[in-house]
C-alpha positions as CSV (number, residue, x, y, z in Angstrom):
1,X,61.0,-21.1,35.0
2,X,61.6,-17.8,36.7
3,X,62.4,-16.2,33.3
4,X,59.0,-17.2,32.0
5,X,57.2,-15.8,35.1
6,X,59.0,-12.5,34.7
7,X,58.2,-12.4,31.0
8,X,54.5,-12.6,31.7
9,X,54.7,-9.9,34.4
10,X,56.5,-7.6,32.0
11,X,53.2,-7.4,30.1
12,X,51.0,-7.0,33.2
13,X,49.8,-3.9,35.2
14,X,52.5,-3.4,37.8
15,X,49.8,-3.1,40.5
16,X,48.9,-6.8,40.1
17,X,49.9,-8.7,43.2
18,X,50.1,-12.2,41.6
19,X,48.9,-14.3,38.7
20,X,46.8,-17.3,39.5
21,X,46.5,-20.0,36.9
22,X,44.0,-22.8,37.6
23,X,43.4,-26.1,35.9
24,X,40.0,-27.8,35.7
25,X,39.8,-31.3,34.4
26,X,41.1,-32.7,31.1
27,X,40.6,-31.3,28.4
28,X,40.1,-28.0,30.2
29,X,43.7,-27.6,31.2
30,X,45.3,-24.2,31.0
31,X,48.4,-24.4,28.8
32,X,49.6,-21.3,30.6
33,X,50.1,-23.5,33.6
34,X,52.5,-25.7,31.7
35,X,54.2,-22.7,30.3
36,X,54.9,-21.4,33.8
37,X,55.6,-24.8,35.3
38,X,57.7,-26.7,32.8
39,X,56.7,-30.3,33.9
40,X,57.2,-33.0,31.2
41,X,54.4,-35.4,32.4
42,X,51.1,-35.4,34.2
43,X,47.7,-33.9,33.7
44,X,47.7,-31.8,36.9
45,X,43.9,-31.6,37.0
46,X,42.7,-29.2,39.7
47,X,46.2,-27.9,40.2
48,X,47.0,-24.2,40.7
49,X,50.1,-22.1,39.8
50,X,50.6,-18.9,41.8
51,X,53.1,-16.7,40.0
52,X,54.7,-13.8,42.0
53,X,56.2,-10.5,40.7
54,X,59.7,-11.5,41.8
55,X,59.6,-14.6,39.5
56,X,58.8,-17.2,42.2
57,X,56.3,-19.8,41.4
58,X,54.2,-21.8,43.9
59,X,52.6,-24.9,42.4
60,X,49.7,-26.7,44.2
61,X,49.7,-30.4,43.1
62,X,47.5,-33.3,44.1
63,X,49.2,-36.2,45.9
64,X,48.7,-38.2,42.7
65,X,51.2,-36.1,40.8
66,X,53.3,-34.7,43.6
67,X,56.3,-36.8,42.5
68,X,56.2,-35.5,39.0
69,X,55.9,-32.0,40.3
70,X,58.8,-32.4,42.7
71,X,61.0,-33.9,40.0
72,X,60.3,-30.9,37.7
73,X,61.1,-28.4,40.5
74,X,64.1,-30.3,41.9
75,X,66.8,-28.2,40.4
76,X,64.8,-24.9,40.2
77,X,64.9,-22.8,43.3
78,X,62.3,-20.4,41.9
79,X,59.6,-23.1,42.2
80,X,58.0,-24.4,45.4
81,X,55.6,-27.4,45.2
82,X,52.8,-27.8,47.7
83,X,50.9,-31.1,47.9
84,X,47.2,-30.8,48.6
85,X,44.9,-33.5,49.8
86,X,41.5,-32.0,48.8
87,X,39.7,-28.8,47.8
88,X,39.7,-27.5,51.4
89,X,43.4,-28.1,51.6
90,X,43.9,-26.2,48.3
91,X,42.0,-23.2,49.6
92,X,44.0,-23.2,52.8
93,X,47.3,-23.3,51.0
94,X,46.3,-20.6,48.5
95,X,45.2,-18.3,51.3
96,X,48.5,-18.8,53.1
97,X,50.4,-17.9,49.9
98,X,48.3,-14.8,49.2
99,X,47.1,-13.6,52.6
100,X,45.6,-10.3,51.5
101,X,45.8,-9.7,47.7
102,X,44.4,-6.5,46.3
103,X,44.6,-7.3,42.6
104,X,45.0,-10.8,41.1
105,X,45.6,-11.6,37.5
106,X,43.7,-14.5,35.9
107,X,44.1,-16.1,32.5
108,X,40.5,-15.5,31.4
109,X,41.1,-17.2,28.0
110,X,41.6,-20.6,29.5
111,X,39.9,-20.4,32.9
112,X,36.6,-22.3,33.4
113,X,33.7,-20.6,35.1
114,X,33.8,-23.2,37.9
115,X,37.4,-22.4,38.6
116,X,36.8,-18.7,38.6
117,X,34.0,-19.2,41.2
118,X,36.4,-21.2,43.4
119,X,39.0,-18.4,43.2
120,X,36.4,-15.7,43.7
121,X,35.1,-17.5,46.8
122,X,38.7,-17.8,48.2
123,X,39.4,-14.1,47.6
124,X,36.1,-12.3,47.8
125,X,37.6,-8.8,48.2
126,X,40.2,-9.1,45.4
127,X,40.0,-7.2,42.1
128,X,40.6,-9.1,38.9
129,X,42.8,-8.4,35.9
130,X,42.7,-10.3,32.7
131,X,46.2,-11.7,32.0
132,X,45.2,-13.5,28.8
133,X,47.1,-11.1,26.5
134,X,50.2,-11.1,28.7
135,X,50.3,-14.9,28.8
136,X,49.7,-15.1,25.1
137,X,52.4,-12.6,24.3
138,X,54.9,-14.4,26.5
139,X,54.2,-17.8,25.0
140,X,54.6,-16.6,21.4
141,X,58.3,-16.0,21.8
142,X,59.9,-19.3,22.4
143,X,63.0,-19.9,24.5
144,X,65.8,-22.3,23.4
145,X,64.4,-25.3,25.3
146,X,61.0,-24.8,23.7
147,X,62.4,-24.6,20.2
148,X,64.4,-27.7,20.9
149,X,61.3,-29.6,21.8
150,X,59.3,-28.1,18.9
151,X,62.0,-29.2,16.5
152,X,62.0,-32.7,17.9
153,X,58.3,-32.9,17.5
154,X,58.6,-31.6,13.9
155,X,61.3,-34.1,13.1
156,X,59.1,-37.0,14.3
157,X,56.4,-35.8,12.0
158,X,58.8,-35.3,9.2
159,X,60.1,-38.9,9.5
160,X,56.6,-40.2,9.3
161,X,55.8,-38.1,6.3
162,X,58.6,-39.8,4.5
163,X,57.1,-43.2,5.3
164,X,53.6,-42.4,4.1
165,X,54.2,-43.4,0.4
166,X,55.1,-46.9,1.5
167,X,51.9,-47.2,3.5
168,X,49.7,-46.5,0.5
169,X,48.0,-49.4,-1.3
170,X,44.7,-50.0,-3.2
171,X,41.9,-50.7,-0.7
172,X,43.5,-49.0,2.2
173,X,40.9,-47.0,4.2
174,X,41.5,-43.4,5.3
175,X,40.9,-44.5,8.9
176,X,43.6,-47.2,8.6
177,X,46.1,-44.7,7.1
178,X,45.4,-42.2,10.0
179,X,46.0,-45.1,12.5
180,X,49.2,-46.1,10.8
181,X,50.5,-42.5,10.8
182,X,49.7,-42.2,14.5
183,X,51.3,-45.5,15.3
184,X,54.5,-44.5,13.4
185,X,54.7,-41.2,15.4
186,X,54.5,-43.1,18.6
187,X,57.2,-45.5,17.5
188,X,59.2,-42.4,16.6
189,X,59.2,-41.0,20.1
190,X,56.0,-38.9,20.2
191,X,54.1,-38.8,23.5
192,X,50.9,-38.5,21.5
193,X,49.2,-36.9,18.5
194,X,48.9,-33.2,18.7
195,X,45.4,-33.2,17.0
196,X,43.2,-35.7,15.2
197,X,45.0,-37.0,12.1
198,X,43.5,-36.0,8.8
199,X,43.8,-38.4,5.9
200,X,41.6,-37.4,2.9
201,X,41.3,-39.4,-0.2
202,X,40.1,-38.0,-3.5
203,X,37.1,-35.6,-3.0
204,X,37.6,-35.7,0.7
205,X,40.9,-33.9,0.3
206,X,38.9,-30.8,-0.6
207,X,37.8,-30.5,3.0
208,X,40.6,-28.9,5.0
209,X,39.5,-30.3,8.3
210,X,38.2,-33.7,7.1
211,X,37.8,-36.6,9.5
212,X,38.4,-40.1,8.2
213,X,35.2,-42.0,7.5
214,X,36.3,-45.3,5.9
215,X,36.7,-44.3,2.2
216,X,39.0,-46.8,0.4
217,X,42.0,-45.7,-1.6
218,X,41.7,-46.2,-5.4
219,X,44.1,-45.5,-8.2
220,X,43.8,-41.9,-9.5
221,X,43.0,-40.4,-6.1
222,X,44.9,-37.4,-4.6
223,X,45.7,-37.7,-0.9
224,X,46.0,-35.0,1.8
225,X,47.7,-36.1,5.1
226,X,47.7,-33.5,8.0
227,X,49.1,-34.7,11.3
228,X,51.3,-33.8,14.2
229,X,53.2,-35.1,17.2
230,X,53.5,-34.0,20.8
231,X,57.0,-34.2,22.3
232,X,57.4,-33.3,25.9
233,X,54.1,-31.2,25.6
234,X,55.2,-29.3,22.5
235,X,53.4,-29.8,19.2
236,X,54.2,-30.2,15.5
237,X,51.9,-29.8,12.6
238,X,52.8,-31.0,9.1
239,X,50.8,-31.6,5.9
240,X,51.9,-33.5,2.8
241,X,49.9,-34.2,-0.3
242,X,50.4,-37.1,-2.7
243,X,48.8,-38.7,-5.8
244,X,48.1,-42.4,-6.0
245,X,48.4,-44.1,-9.4
246,X,48.2,-42.5,-12.9
247,X,49.1,-38.8,-13.1
248,X,46.3,-36.2,-13.0
249,X,47.5,-33.2,-14.9
250,X,45.2,-30.8,-13.1
251,X,46.2,-32.0,-9.7
252,X,49.8,-31.7,-10.7
253,X,49.2,-28.0,-11.6
254,X,47.4,-27.6,-8.2
255,X,50.4,-29.0,-6.4
256,X,52.9,-26.8,-8.3
257,X,50.8,-23.7,-7.6
258,X,50.6,-24.5,-3.8
259,X,54.3,-25.1,-3.7
260,X,55.0,-21.8,-5.4
261,X,52.6,-20.1,-3.0
262,X,54.4,-21.5,0.0
263,X,57.8,-20.4,-1.4
264,X,56.4,-16.9,-1.9
265,X,55.1,-16.8,1.7
266,X,58.4,-18.1,3.1
267,X,60.3,-15.4,1.2
268,X,58.1,-12.8,3.0
269,X,58.9,-14.1,6.5
270,X,61.2,-11.9,8.5
271,X,61.4,-10.2,11.9
272,X,58.8,-7.4,11.7
273,X,56.8,-8.8,8.8
274,X,53.0,-8.4,9.3
275,X,50.9,-11.6,9.3
276,X,48.5,-10.4,6.6
277,X,51.4,-9.5,4.3
278,X,52.9,-13.0,4.6
279,X,49.4,-14.5,3.9
280,X,49.0,-12.1,1.0
281,X,52.2,-13.3,-0.6
282,X,50.8,-16.8,-0.9
283,X,47.3,-15.6,-1.9
284,X,48.7,-13.5,-4.7
285,X,50.3,-16.6,-6.3
286,X,47.1,-18.6,-6.1
287,X,44.9,-15.8,-7.2
288,X,47.0,-15.4,-10.4
289,X,46.5,-19.0,-11.2
290,X,43.4,-20.8,-12.6
291,X,42.6,-21.7,-9.0
292,X,41.7,-18.2,-7.8
293,X,39.3,-18.3,-4.9
294,X,40.1,-21.9,-3.9
295,X,42.6,-20.9,-1.1
296,X,39.9,-20.9,1.6
297,X,41.8,-20.4,4.9
298,X,44.5,-18.5,6.6
299,X,48.1,-19.1,5.7
300,X,49.2,-20.5,9.1
301,X,49.3,-20.1,12.9
302,X,51.6,-20.0,15.8
303,X,52.5,-23.3,17.3
304,X,53.8,-24.4,20.7
305,X,52.2,-26.0,23.7
306,X,49.0,-25.9,21.6
307,X,48.7,-26.6,17.9
308,X,47.0,-23.2,17.5
309,X,49.2,-21.3,20.0
310,X,48.2,-17.6,20.1
311,X,47.5,-16.2,16.7
312,X,46.7,-16.9,13.1
313,X,48.0,-15.5,9.9
314,X,45.3,-14.5,7.5
315,X,44.1,-11.7,5.3
316,X,43.3,-9.4,8.3
317,X,46.1,-10.4,10.7
318,X,48.0,-7.3,12.0
319,X,50.3,-9.5,14.2
320,X,54.0,-8.7,13.5
321,X,56.4,-11.6,13.4
322,X,59.3,-11.6,15.8
323,X,62.5,-13.6,16.2
324,X,61.7,-16.7,18.3
325,X,58.1,-17.1,17.1
326,X,57.3,-20.6,15.7
327,X,54.6,-20.7,13.0
328,X,53.2,-22.9,10.3
329,X,53.1,-21.9,6.6
330,X,50.3,-24.0,5.0
331,X,48.7,-22.7,1.7
332,X,46.2,-25.0,0.0
333,X,43.9,-25.3,-3.0
334,X,40.7,-27.3,-2.8
335,X,38.6,-28.4,-5.7
336,X,35.1,-29.6,-4.4
337,X,34.2,-33.0,-5.8
338,X,37.8,-33.8,-6.9
339,X,40.4,-33.2,-4.3
340,X,42.9,-30.8,-2.7
341,X,46.5,-30.1,-2.0
342,X,48.0,-28.5,1.1
343,X,51.7,-28.2,2.0
344,X,52.4,-27.3,5.6
345,X,55.7,-26.8,7.4
346,X,56.7,-25.5,10.8
347,X,59.3,-22.8,11.0
348,X,61.0,-20.6,13.5
349,X,61.4,-16.9,12.8
350,X,65.1,-15.8,13.0
351,X,67.2,-12.7,12.7
352,X,68.0,-13.8,9.1
353,X,64.4,-14.7,8.2
354,X,63.4,-18.2,9.2
355,X,64.5,-21.8,9.7
356,X,62.6,-25.0,8.9
357,X,61.7,-27.2,11.8
358,X,60.0,-29.8,9.6
359,X,62.3,-31.5,7.1
360,X,60.2,-33.8,4.8
361,X,60.3,-33.3,1.0
362,X,57.7,-30.9,-0.3
363,X,57.8,-31.7,-4.0
364,X,55.0,-33.4,-6.0
365,X,55.0,-37.2,-5.5
366,X,53.2,-39.8,-7.5
367,X,52.9,-43.1,-5.7
368,X,52.6,-46.2,-7.9
369,X,49.3,-48.0,-7.4
């Protein structure tokens, strides 16, 4: 964990005395807390991480999750866990750890206003520095243990993607399919879904962020399934598109075009590539097809402790890709009133280009009704 603390401080003003990361209550938990303190389980509501310039990390935990915290810190001498009984105890411990800070860094991006007021009251004379960019930058480059967990999450999602065709039958509702996908991820080792599962049948597939509403599957419908697993806090995000019943020649052309667009984008991925250029490689393929204008979102995003973990790749993204970044590549085409196709994979940027984390087949698949 020391390496992660030091990585954040490399991006911060050297005059900063410490970085304070404060959790509120679920879902307002700072993922930066779990980046600095690599604890596999627990919510750690109300907990605080105090990161010091020398790489040491002090973690304030409630009595409820003290055991989880101690287990995570057991073999790491750069971490000290402090059990706190209540808010007054928390304030006392933090003041002892930081007796007279001049400048404190805070992760503004994920800090609630209530938490800020608590910190401000504790250190009324301190000056504040926004550490959001530094935390974001550190989190974007994954270490080996992060990539290992991201790949495990991706393999869980991939295994479920392979099972979806067997789940499909006439009369199945989109809500039932979403539930089956999530159940299968849990059986496969996921600690939970990384976002609300999307299962869009027919015209609903033309909504990229569709929420299942009970539509029944009928022969001739296209299907878009977008889902992901958490594994030890790290997320996956995969989309596969199918066709149920008799072939629809137009939707087959849509799928072929999306596949070609994804291949073009993948070919553009390398250390130093600019996000908008990778997006543009996919957009160029789609815009040269009969479906110009129907690619309505960015090509992808970074993925890690959060599904959208730092930046997005779109037509205006100036973010350069770097070795160790984990991103999604997900072009799509959407035909209102008829359906859509999206193919999404998780990859890690390498010195040679990229490596797939997701492993499910990407080709067009017709499922017999």
